[in-house]
N, C-alpha and C positions, 0 to 999 in steps of 0.2 A: 503494498499499499504505498509505502512513503516513497516510491522511484514513481511513483504516477502522477504522486503529491509535488514531487518536487519541478515538473514540465507544468502546475496548475497557477493559472495567476489570481491574485484577487477575488477579482471576478468571474469565476471559474469555469473560465476559458482555457484551453491548453494553446501552445506555442503554435498550432496550425489553424487555432480561430475555430476548433470545436469545443464543446464542452467537457471538463475533467467529469471522468469515468464517479459516477456517482452523482453528479450535479442532476437539479431538478430543475429541467426549463416551463415542468408545465405539472398541472393537475386537474383534473376531472376526466370529464370521458373518450373514451378512445375515440370516437365519429371526432370532436370536435378538436380532438388534440393534432390530430394526426390529416390534416389539411396539406395541400401545395403548398400553399403560401407560409405558413408555421415552420414549415420542414426548411424552405426556398431562404427564409430569411436564419433560421437556427446556421445552417451549412455555407450560405452565401455564395448559393448557386443556385438554378430553375431544377426544382422536382417537380416531376406530377408524381400522386401518392392516386394507387387504383385500392377496391375494396371490393372484390369480389367471389361471391362463392362462400362467404365470412374468412378468405386468409386476404392479406394483406399486401402490396407492394407499393418499393416504389423508384422512381427513376429519374437519372438525370437525365435532363432537356435541353 
């Protein structure tokens, strides 16, 4: 755990701009959290989320 913490900054973002392990970025219903906009903002790139037959997928677009 200490190795992961060394890469994190005070705001919970690592050197690559991704949330550090264990960082909570959303709490609520899954359908409201896994959106194109939310994941695109979180990872700084356009992402498309699909929910088909009970399975979730996310793709860089």
